[in-house]
Structures are given as structure tokens and as C-alpha cells.
C-alpha positions in Angstrom: 97.9 121.3 25.2 101.3 119.8 24.6 103.2 121.6 22.2 106.2 120.0 20.1 109.1 118.8 22.2 107.7 120.0 25.4 108.2 118.5 28.8 105.3 118.6 31.6 104.9 117.0 35.1 101.8 116.4 36.5 101.6 116.5 40.2 99.0 116.0 42.9 97.8 114.0 45.8 97.1 110.3 45.3 93.9 109.4 44.1 93.2 112.7 42.5 93.3 111.1 38.8 96.8 111.7 37.5 97.2 108.2 36.4 93.9 108.0 34.7 94.7 111.2 32.9 97.8 109.6 31.6 95.7 106.2 30.6 93.4 108.9 28.6 96.2 110.7 26.9 97.7 107.4 25.8 94.3 106.1 24.4 94.3 103.2 27.2 90.9 104.5 28.6 88.2 106.7 27.1 87.4 109.9 28.6 84.0 110.3 30.1 83.7 113.6 28.7 85.6 115.8 25.9 88.0 114.6 23.4 91.6 113.6 23.0 93.0 115.0 19.8 96.4 114.5 18.5 97.4 116.8 15.4 93.7 117.9 15.3 92.3 114.3 14.9 89.8 112.8 17.9 91.8 109.6 18.4 88.6 108.0 19.9 86.7 108.3 16.5 89.2 105.5 15.3 88.3 101.9 15.4 90.0 99.7 18.0 92.5 98.3 15.7 93.3 101.7 14.1 93.6 103.0 17.7 95.9 100.2 18.8 97.9 100.9 15.4 98.1 104.6 16.1 99.1 104.1 19.8 101.8 101.7 19.0 103.5 104.0 16.5 102.9 107.4 18.4 102.9 106.9 21.9 105.7 105.4 24.3 104.8 104.3 27.8 106.6 103.7 31.0 104.8 103.0 34.1 105.8 102.8 37.9 106.2 99.0 37.5 108.2 98.3 34.4 106.0 95.2 33.2 108.9 93.5 31.4 108.4 89.7 30.7 110.9 88.2 33.1 111.5 85.2 30.8 112.9 87.4 27.6 116.0 89.1 27.5 116.5 92.9 27.8 117.0 93.1 23.8 113.8 90.9 23.3 111.5 93.0 25.7 112.8 96.1 23.9 112.2 94.5 20.5 108.4 93.5 21.4 106.6 96.8 20.3 108.5 96.6 16.9 107.7 93.1 16.3 104.0 93.6 17.2 104.0 96.2 14.7 105.2 93.9 12.1 108.5 95.6 11.7 111.5 93.9 9.9 113.1 91.5 12.7 116.7 92.7 11.7 115.9 96.3 11.7 113.8 95.9 15.0 116.9 94.2 16.5 119.2 97.0 15.5 117.0 99.8 16.6 116.6 98.0 20.1 120.3 97.6 20.2 120.9 101.2 19.5 118.2 102.5 22.2 119.6 100.1 24.8 122.9 101.4 24.4 121.4 105.0 24.5 119.9 103.9 28.0 123.5 102.5 29.1 122.7 98.8 28.7 124.6 97.6 25.8 126.4 95.1 28.0 123.1 93.6 29.4 121.3 92.9 26.1 121.1 89.2 26.7 120.5 89.2 30.4 116.9 88.1 31.3 114.6 90.6 33.0 115.1 88.8 36.3 118.6 89.4 36.3 118.8 93.1 36.1 118.7 95.5 38.8 115.6 97.7 39.5 117.4 100.6 37.6 118.2 98.6 34.7 114.7 97.1 34.4 113.3 100.4 34.2 115.9 101.8 31.5 114.8 98.5 29.3 111.2 99.8 30.0 112.4 103.2 28.9 114.2 101.8 25.8 111.1 99.6 25.0 108.8 102.8 25.1 111.3 104.4 22.7 112.0 101.7 20.1 109.5 102.8 17.6 110.2 106.5 17.8 107.3 107.7 19.6 106.3 111.5 19.2 104.8 111.6 22.8 106.5 109.9 26.0 104.3 109.2 28.9 105.7 108.3 32.3 103.6 107.2 35.3 105.8 107.5 38.3 108.8 106.2 36.4 111.3 106.5 39.4 108.7 105.6 42.3 110.4 102.4 43.1 113.9 103.4 42.5 116.7 104.5 44.8 117.8 108.0 44.8 120.7 107.3 42.5 118.9 105.2 40.1 116.0 107.7 40.0 118.6 110.5 39.2 119.8 108.4 36.4 116.4 107.9 35.0 115.4 111.7 35.4 118.4 112.6 33.5 117.8 110.1 30.7 114.1 111.4 30.4 115.4 114.7 29.8 118.1 114.0 27.6 115.6 111.7 25.5 113.2 114.8 25.3 116.0 117.0 24.1 117.9 114.6 21.8 115.1 112.4 20.3 112.7 115.2 20.2 110.0 113.6 22.1 107.1 115.3 24.0 107.4 114.2 27.6 104.4 113.9 29.9 105.4 112.5 33.5 103.1 111.9 36.4 105.1 112.1 39.7 105.3 112.7 43.3 109.1 113.6 43.0 109.2 117.4 43.2 113.0 117.1 42.0 111.8 115.5 38.9 109.0 117.9 38.4 111.2 120.8 38.5 113.2 119.6 35.8 110.4 119.8 33.2 109.4 123.0 31.4 106.1 123.2 32.9 104.3 121.7 36.0 100.6 121.3 36.3 99.2 120.2 39.7 95.7 118.2 39.6 93.2 119.0 42.1 89.6 118.3 42.1 89.8 117.0 38.6 91.3 120.1 37.3 94.6 121.0 36.0 96.5 124.2 36.7 99.6 125.7 36.0 102.1 125.8 38.8 103.8 129.4 38.9 
């Protein structure tokens, strides 16, 4: 159970299903058993189009690989979820600029993804995930490909967003420093999640 503005780290050995769990929580994959409920509603009862709309407005994702579109600028990449959600273009641009400033990239708005450093690309991915004000933010190894300094910056950014933007945060990580920064730590082993004391 994820409560309100909580931050949770999920740790465990490679291959135990941490990423699959995140995909299920994010409604990208259906569970083979059980339910995924948000605010009392089993989201997998939705039709596919309803589920996609729900996912777009409720859940923000960041993956280990940023999945930015290389031919698009940082600003355009950040605006995409809002435009896909048929939001007003001017308002989408203003929101994307605000979020990119929040993640420290106001000076890189017009740079294409390929012109950004790894840490900057990951910050664009974080901004893109936040552009629609999600209630839940899911991150799968968000700093797995970054150097120590960039990783620390992303860790601090995620925690500040959790607090300042009132976003629930679930992070899958092997990084115990990041896990230790979360309010709760869960270990996945043999398909079960257990609280780390």
C-alpha cells in the first residue's frame, strides 16, 4: 500500500521482478493474479483507452534509459505527455518550461536530447514525467547509468519533488544510498515484498 505523499524504495537481486512490479503498478503490464487499485478502483477493469488516459494523468514514469526523442529539444520532449493528453499547447509549453526550470534546465530548453549530458537527459525525463502533475511517480533504476555526482543530483531532485510537489514516489534501485533516503524500504525476494527494518 502506498499512502499519500510517501516515498518507497524497492530493492532486491537482479531478475526477482522489481521492474515487472513497477510496470504492473504503472498499468503497463497486467498482473497474472490479484488487483491494482488506485483510490479504491481496480484500474485493470478499465477499457484500454480509459486505462491509457488514466495512466497519462495519474502516473509519471522514469526509466533507467531516458527514452527521449533525440530529434526533439528538451522542451519538446517535456511537452509530449501534455500534447498527447490534448492539453492546450501554450499552457503545455508554460508548464514544461516551469518544470524544466525546477529541475535546473531552464538554460537548455532548446537543446536537442543528443546535445545534453547523461544527467541532463535524465532530468528532462524526470521533468517529462512530472509535466501533468502525476499523483504517483515511478522510477526504475533512475540513476543506474549516471556518474556519482549526477546520481546524487537526481536523488535530491526526486526527494524534493516528493516533498514539494506532493507526489508519491516508488523507486526500484540497487543503490542503497538512494534507498536509504526513502521513507520506506522494501526488499523483493521470491516474489514477495518485505519491509526492511
